[in-house]
C-alpha positions as CSV (number, residue, x, y, z in Angstrom):
1,M,8.7,8.4,-27.3
2,L,13.5,8.6,-27.1
3,V,15.2,10.2,-25.4
4,Q,18.9,10.6,-24.4
5,A,21.3,10.0,-21.6
6,D,23.5,13.1,-20.4
7,A,27.2,12.6,-19.5
8,R,26.4,10.9,-16.1
9,R,24.0,8.6,-17.9
10,R,20.5,10.5,-16.9
11,I,17.2,10.5,-18.6
12,T,14.6,13.1,-18.2
13,L,11.4,12.3,-18.1
14,P,8.4,14.3,-19.5
15,P,5.8,15.8,-17.3
16,S,2.8,14.5,-19.5
17,L,4.1,10.9,-17.9
18,G,3.2,12.1,-14.2
19,I,5.8,10.9,-12.4
20,Q,7.3,13.8,-10.0
21,P,10.2,14.4,-8.7
22,G,11.0,12.4,-5.5
23,D,8.7,9.6,-6.7
24,A,10.3,5.9,-6.3
25,I,10.6,4.1,-9.8
26,D,11.6,0.6,-10.0
27,L,14.0,-0.5,-12.6
28,E,13.5,-3.6,-14.3
29,V,16.2,-4.6,-16.9
30,M,14.8,-6.7,-19.3
31,E,16.5,-10.3,-20.9
32,D,16.0,-8.7,-24.2
33,G,17.6,-5.3,-22.7
34,R,15.1,-3.0,-22.8
35,I,14.5,-1.5,-19.6
36,M,11.1,-1.0,-17.4
37,L,10.1,1.8,-15.3
38,I,7.4,1.1,-13.0
39,P,6.1,4.1,-10.3
40,V,6.0,2.4,-6.7
41,E,4.9,3.1,-3.8
42,A,7.2,2.3,-0.8
43,I,5.5,1.1,2.3
44,P,7.4,1.2,6.0
45,K,9.0,-2.3,7.1
46,H,6.1,-1.1,10.0
47,Q,3.6,-1.3,7.9
48,M,4.1,-4.6,5.7
49,W,1.5,-5.9,8.2
50,A,-1.8,-4.3,6.9
51,W,-0.9,-5.7,2.6
52,T,-0.7,-9.5,3.9
53,T,-4.0,-11.4,2.3
54,E,-5.0,-12.3,4.9
55,S,-5.1,-8.4,6.1
56,K,-6.8,-6.9,2.9
57,E,-9.2,-9.8,3.2
58,A,-9.8,-9.0,6.9
59,I,-10.3,-5.3,6.3
60,A,-12.9,-6.2,3.1
61,A,-14.7,-8.2,5.7
62,S,-15.2,-5.6,7.9
63,L,-16.4,-2.7,5.7
64,A,-19.0,-5.3,4.2
65,D,-19.6,-5.7,7.5
66,P,-23.5,-4.7,8.1
67,R,-23.7,-4.8,11.8
68,P,-24.2,-1.3,12.7
69,S,-20.5,0.3,14.8
70,V,-19.7,0.2,18.6
71,E,-18.5,2.9,20.6
72,A,-16.2,2.5,23.8
73,A,-15.4,5.2,25.5
74,T,-13.9,3.1,28.5
75,P,-11.5,-0.3,29.5
76,E,-14.7,-2.1,30.6
77,Q,-16.9,-1.5,27.7
78,V,-14.1,-2.6,25.3
79,E,-13.4,-5.8,27.1
80,S,-17.7,-6.1,27.1
81,I,-17.4,-6.0,23.0
82,A,-14.1,-8.5,23.0
83,K,-15.9,-10.8,24.7
84,R,-19.1,-10.3,23.2
85,W,-16.5,-11.1,19.7
86,A,-15.0,-13.7,21.7
87,G,-18.7,-15.5,22.5
88,E,-18.2,-15.2,26.0
89,G,-20.1,-12.7,27.1
């Protein structure tokens, strides 16, 4: 696909690429001069903990856990469940 930069060095990407206004794109200049545009999803720093390998593995393990869910309605129930999980109760 051939595109041409305008006077401000901007290019227009065709709608068929699925890139929407406001989408984040990583621009990488290769050693041979090629330019690679990679659509990305920005993750706020306060949510980065959820994207560590350990967190993703823990989430996957919890989703695969066959035990039924437990709902705690009071602080006492939460404490009881936490002790059970920790092997104290």
